[in-house]
MMTF fields as JSON, N, C-alpha, C and O atoms, coordinates in Angstrom:
{
  "mmtfVersion": "1.0.0",
  "mmtfProducer": "UNKNOWN",
  "numBonds": 211,
  "numAtoms": 212,
  "numGroups": 53,
  "numChains": 1,
  "numModels": 1,
  "chainsPerModel": [1],
  "groupsPerChain": [53],
  "chainIdList": ["A"],
  "bondAtomList": [4, 2, 8, 6, 12, 10, 16, 14, 20, 18, 24, 22, 28, 26, 32, 30, 36, 34, 40, 38, 44, 42, 48, 46, 52, 50, 56, 54, 60, 58, 64, 62, 68, 66, 72, 70, 76, 74, 80, 78, 84, 82, 88, 86, 92, 90, 96, 94, 100, 98, 104, 102, 108, 106, 112, 110, 116, 114, 120, 118, 124, 122, 128, 126, 132, 130, 136, 134, 140, 138, 144, 142, 148, 146, 152, 150, 156, 154, 160, 158, 164, 162, 168, 166, 172, 170, 176, 174, 180, 178, 184, 182, 188, 186, 192, 190, 196, 194, 200, 198, 204, 202, 208, 206],
  "bondOrderList": [1, 1, 1, 1, 1, 1, 1, 1, 1, 1, 1, 1, 1, 1, 1, 1, 1, 1, 1, 1, 1, 1, 1, 1, 1, 1, 1, 1, 1, 1, 1, 1, 1, 1, 1, 1, 1, 1, 1, 1, 1, 1, 1, 1, 1, 1, 1, 1, 1, 1, 1, 1],
  "groupList": [{"groupName": "MET", "atomNameList": ["N", "CA", "C", "O"], "elementList": ["N", "C", "C", "O"], "formalChargeList": [0, 0, 0, 0], "bondAtomList": [1, 0, 2, 1, 3, 2], "bondOrderList": [1, 1, 2], "singleLetterCode": "M", "chemCompType": "L-PEPTIDE LINKING"}, {"groupName": "ILE", "atomNameList": ["N", "CA", "C", "O"], "elementList": ["N", "C", "C", "O"], "formalChargeList": [0, 0, 0, 0], "bondAtomList": [1, 0, 2, 1, 3, 2], "bondOrderList": [1, 1, 2], "singleLetterCode": "I", "chemCompType": "L-PEPTIDE LINKING"}, {"groupName": "GLU", "atomNameList": ["N", "CA", "C", "O"], "elementList": ["N", "C", "C", "O"], "formalChargeList": [0, 0, 0, 0], "bondAtomList": [1, 0, 2, 1, 3, 2], "bondOrderList": [1, 1, 2], "singleLetterCode": "E", "chemCompType": "L-PEPTIDE LINKING"}, {"groupName": "LYS", "atomNameList": ["N", "CA", "C", "O"], "elementList": ["N", "C", "C", "O"], "formalChargeList": [0, 0, 0, 0], "bondAtomList": [1, 0, 2, 1, 3, 2], "bondOrderList": [1, 1, 2], "singleLetterCode": "K", "chemCompType": "L-PEPTIDE LINKING"}, {"groupName": "LEU", "atomNameList": ["N", "CA", "C", "O"], "elementList": ["N", "C", "C", "O"], "formalChargeList": [0, 0, 0, 0], "bondAtomList": [1, 0, 2, 1, 3, 2], "bondOrderList": [1, 1, 2], "singleLetterCode": "L", "chemCompType": "L-PEPTIDE LINKING"}, {"groupName": "ASN", "atomNameList": ["N", "CA", "C", "O"], "elementList": ["N", "C", "C", "O"], "formalChargeList": [0, 0, 0, 0], "bondAtomList": [1, 0, 2, 1, 3, 2], "bondOrderList": [1, 1, 2], "singleLetterCode": "N", "chemCompType": "L-PEPTIDE LINKING"}, {"groupName": "PHE", "atomNameList": ["N", "CA", "C", "O"], "elementList": ["N", "C", "C", "O"], "formalChargeList": [0, 0, 0, 0], "bondAtomList": [1, 0, 2, 1, 3, 2], "bondOrderList": [1, 1, 2], "singleLetterCode": "F", "chemCompType": "L-PEPTIDE LINKING"}, {"groupName": "ARG", "atomNameList": ["N", "CA", "C", "O"], "elementList": ["N", "C", "C", "O"], "formalChargeList": [0, 0, 0, 0], "bondAtomList": [1, 0, 2, 1, 3, 2], "bondOrderList": [1, 1, 2], "singleLetterCode": "R", "chemCompType": "L-PEPTIDE LINKING"}, {"groupName": "GLY", "atomNameList": ["N", "CA", "C", "O"], "elementList": ["N", "C", "C", "O"], "formalChargeList": [0, 0, 0, 0], "bondAtomList": [1, 0, 2, 1, 3, 2], "bondOrderList": [1, 1, 2], "singleLetterCode": "G", "chemCompType": "PEPTIDE LINKING"}, {"groupName": "THR", "atomNameList": ["N", "CA", "C", "O"], "elementList": ["N", "C", "C", "O"], "formalChargeList": [0, 0, 0, 0], "bondAtomList": [1, 0, 2, 1, 3, 2], "bondOrderList": [1, 1, 2], "singleLetterCode": "T", "chemCompType": "L-PEPTIDE LINKING"}, {"groupName": "VAL", "atomNameList": ["N", "CA", "C", "O"], "elementList": ["N", "C", "C", "O"], "formalChargeList": [0, 0, 0, 0], "bondAtomList": [1, 0, 2, 1, 3, 2], "bondOrderList": [1, 1, 2], "singleLetterCode": "V", "chemCompType": "L-PEPTIDE LINKING"}, {"groupName": "TYR", "atomNameList": ["N", "CA", "C", "O"], "elementList": ["N", "C", "C", "O"], "formalChargeList": [0, 0, 0, 0], "bondAtomList": [1, 0, 2, 1, 3, 2], "bondOrderList": [1, 1, 2], "singleLetterCode": "Y", "chemCompType": "L-PEPTIDE LINKING"}, {"groupName": "ALA", "atomNameList": ["N", "CA", "C", "O"], "elementList": ["N", "C", "C", "O"], "formalChargeList": [0, 0, 0, 0], "bondAtomList": [1, 0, 2, 1, 3, 2], "bondOrderList": [1, 1, 2], "singleLetterCode": "A", "chemCompType": "L-PEPTIDE LINKING"}, {"groupName": "GLN", "atomNameList": ["N", "CA", "C", "O"], "elementList": ["N", "C", "C", "O"], "formalChargeList": [0, 0, 0, 0], "bondAtomList": [1, 0, 2, 1, 3, 2], "bondOrderList": [1, 1, 2], "singleLetterCode": "Q", "chemCompType": "L-PEPTIDE LINKING"}],
  "groupTypeList": [0, 1, 2, 3, 4, 3, 5, 6, 4, 7, 2, 2, 2, 8, 4, 9, 1, 10, 2, 11, 12, 10, 12, 12, 8, 0, 1, 9, 4, 4, 10, 10, 9, 12, 6, 13, 5, 4, 8, 8, 12, 10, 13, 9, 10, 1, 9, 9, 10, 9, 8, 6, 1],
  "groupIdList": [1, 2, 3, 4, 5, 6, 7, 8, 9, 10, 11, 12, 13, 14, 15, 16, 17, 18, 19, 20, 21, 22, 23, 24, 25, 26, 27, 28, 29, 30, 31, 32, 33, 34, 35, 36, 37, 38, 39, 40, 41, 42, 43, 44, 45, 46, 47, 48, 49, 50, 51, 52, 53],
  "secStructList": [7, 2, 2, 2, 2, 2, 2, 2, 2, 2, 7, 1, 2, 2, 2, 2, 2, 2, 2, 2, 2, 2, 2, 2, 2, 2, 2, 2, 2, 2, 2, 2, 2, 2, 2, 2, 2, 2, 2, 2, 2, 2, 2, 2, 2, 2, 2, 2, 2, 2, 2, 2, 7],
  "xCoordList": [-10.061, -10.204, -8.848, -8.749, -7.818, -6.477, -5.954, -5.28, -6.264, -5.827, -6.487, -5.842, -7.758, -8.447, -7.805, -7.659, -7.424, -6.776, -5.408, -5.048, -4.654, -3.353, -3.506, -2.75, -4.487, -4.728, -5.124, -4.695, -5.928, -6.353, -5.162, -5.062, -4.267, -3.103, -2.095, -1.376, -2.042, -1.133, -1.678, -0.92, -2.977, -3.613, -3.173, -3.303, -2.658, -2.159, -3.248, -3.087, -4.325, -5.384, -5.981, -6.3, -6.135, -6.648, -5.713, -6.164, -4.433, -3.466, -3.524, -3.353, -3.76, -3.812, -5.015, -4.933, -6.108, -7.284, -6.947, -7.317, -6.255, -5.854, -4.89, -4.993, -3.968, -3.029, -3.748, -3.408, -4.73, -5.515, -6.278, -6.381, -6.809, -7.551, -6.63, -7.007, -5.433, -4.471, -4.055, -3.97, -3.797, -3.416, -4.547, -4.291, -5.774, -6.918, -7.066, -7.39, -6.832, -6.896, -5.828, -6.088, -4.637, -3.551, -3.832, -3.586, -4.346, -4.686, -5.789, -5.734, -6.78, -7.863, -7.325, -7.726, -6.434, -5.835, -5.065, -5.158, -4.309, -3.561, -4.487, -4.217, -5.572, -6.517, -7.2, -7.344, -7.617, -8.263, -7.297, -7.684, -6.064, -5.058, -4.819, -4.709, -4.74, -4.53, -5.696, -5.48, -6.924, -8.089, -8.158, -8.579, -7.758, -7.746, -6.736, -7.026, -5.56, -4.547, -4.997, -4.795, -5.601, -6.097, -7.212, -7.273, -8.085, -9.17, -8.642, -9.181, -7.603, -6.993, -6.369, -6.46, -5.74, -5.124, -6.188, -6.022, -7.264, -8.354, -8.988, -9.298, -9.176, -9.757, -8.865, -9.366, -7.567, -6.632, -6.729, -6.742, -6.798, -6.915, -8.221, -8.224, -9.32, -10.619, -10.593, -11.1, -10.017, -9.92, -9.079, -9.427, -7.986, -7.126, -7.872, -7.815, -8.561, -9.284, -10.409, -10.58, -11.162, -12.258, -11.727, -12.461, -10.507, -9.909, -9.629, -9.577, -9.448, -9.193, -10.473, -10.426, -11.593, -12.871, -13.449, -14.517],
  "yCoordList": [-9.423, -10.152, -10.312, -10.159, -10.615, -10.791, -9.458, -9.426, -8.369, -7.051, -6.71, -6.142, -7.05, -6.8, -7.604, -7.104, -8.838, -9.683, -9.108, -9.089, -8.645, -8.037, -6.784, -6.576, -5.951, -4.741, -5.082, -4.414, -6.103, -6.531, -6.996, -6.665, -7.755, -8.256, -7.152, -7.238, -6.125, -5.008, -4.02, -3.261, -4.033, -3.077, -3.334, -4.448, -2.308, -2.459, -2.268, -2.712, -1.636, -1.368, -2.668, -2.753, -3.661, -4.948, -5.636, -6.325, -5.454, -6.059, -5.426, -6.121, -4.126, -3.487, -3.978, -4.091, -4.267, -4.805, -6.162, -6.452, -6.984, -8.296, -8.134, -8.851, -7.204, -6.966, -6.517, -6.967, -5.644, -5.216, -6.386, -6.494, -7.253, -8.417, -9.358, -9.876, -9.575, -10.434, -9.788, -10.471, -8.494, -7.79, -7.849, -8.072, -7.656, -7.718, -9.125, -9.277, -10.136, -11.512, -11.787, -12.458, -11.274, -11.483, -10.744, -11.28, -9.521, -8.763, -9.469, -9.543, -9.982, -10.713, -11.933, -12.21, -12.654, -13.833, -13.455, -14.147, -12.367, -11.908, -11.489, -11.789, -10.8, -10.361, -11.557, -11.597, -12.519, -13.717, -14.464, -14.903, -14.609, -15.288, -14.533, -15.146, -13.224, -12.418, -12.577, -12.726, -12.548, -12.702, -14.1, -14.257, -15.103, -16.453, -16.56, -17.154, -15.988, -16.008, -15.193, -15.61, -14.046, -13.2, -13.911, -13.834, -14.595, -15.335, -16.421, -16.628, -17.11, -18.145, -17.549, -18.135, -16.397, -15.733, -15.263, -15.407, -14.709, -14.251, -15.435, -15.343, -16.516, -17.708, -18.22, -18.631, -18.198, -18.626, -17.732, -18.227, -16.427, -15.484, -15.707, -15.726, -15.873, -16.093, -17.391, -17.437, -18.432, -19.707, -19.558, -20.107, -18.825, -18.596, -17.809, -18.156, -16.765, -15.921, -16.713, -16.627, -17.467, -18.23, -19.37, -19.867, -19.782, -20.806, -20.293, -21.077, -18.972, -18.379, -18.083, -17.837, -18.104, -17.765, -18.971, -18.881],
  "zCoordList": [-46.932, -45.689, -45.002, -43.784, -45.764, -45.207, -44.666, -43.637, -45.356, -44.886, -43.549, -42.668, -43.397, -42.128, -41.001, -39.885, -41.287, -40.291, -39.914, -38.737, -40.895, -40.63, -39.776, -38.827, -40.117, -39.331, -37.9, -36.96, -37.734, -36.399, -35.571, -34.39, -36.174, -35.458, -35.138, -34.143, -35.969, -35.736, -34.711, -34.106, -34.524, -33.622, -32.179, -31.67, -31.539, -30.18, -29.136, -27.999, -29.483, -28.518, -27.989, -26.803, -28.821, -28.384, -27.405, -26.49, -27.59, -26.685, -25.309, -24.307, -25.236, -23.932, -23.139, -21.916, -23.788, -23.107, -22.507, -21.369, -23.26, -22.763, -21.589, -20.594, -21.705, -20.612, -19.353, -18.259, -19.483, -18.323, -17.719, -16.498, -18.555, -18.05, -17.276, -16.225, -17.793, -17.097, -15.773, -14.752, -15.782, -14.551, -13.531, -12.347, -13.956, -13.044, -12.46, -11.282, -13.269, -12.776, -11.728, -10.729, -11.953, -10.992, -9.684, -8.603, -9.778, -8.574, -7.799, -6.572, -8.497, -7.845, -7.119, -5.989, -7.749, -7.125, -5.861, -4.847, -5.918, -4.75, -3.612, -2.449, -3.94, -2.909, -2.26, -1.038, -3.05, -2.501, -1.583, -0.5, -2.004, -1.185, 0.126, 1.188, 0.049, 1.257, 2.221, 3.424, 1.719, 2.59, 3.188, 4.334, 2.445, 2.996, 4.136, 5.174, 3.942, 4.999, 6.207, 7.347, 5.963, 7.038, 7.805, 9.032, 7.084, 7.726, 8.647, 9.734, 8.228, 9.065, 10.314, 11.392, 10.182, 11.332, 12.315, 13.526, 11.807, 12.669, 13.396, 14.584, 12.702, 13.322, 14.452, 15.499, 14.251, 15.294, 16.522, 17.649, 16.316, 17.433, 18.185, 19.416, 17.478, 18.125, 18.921, 20.041, 18.367, 19.073, 20.339, 21.384, 20.248, 21.421, 22.491, 23.671, 22.092, 23.043, 23.714, 24.93, 22.953, 23.537, 24.418, 25.273, 24.235, 25.077, 26.485, 27.433, 26.626, 27.929, 28.697, 29.902, 28.03, 28.687, 29.382, 29.988]
}
């Protein structure tokens, strides 16, 4: 049982999966933040344009 645990901890393939998950989470956070900022900018432009009508 201890040997299986040691092999599991030494295995690098499991670490790469975790690294990909962390990278995907960070990319998702960046995309959400970008869309929120873009949405605010679009709303400002629409409000400005409708103010002239």
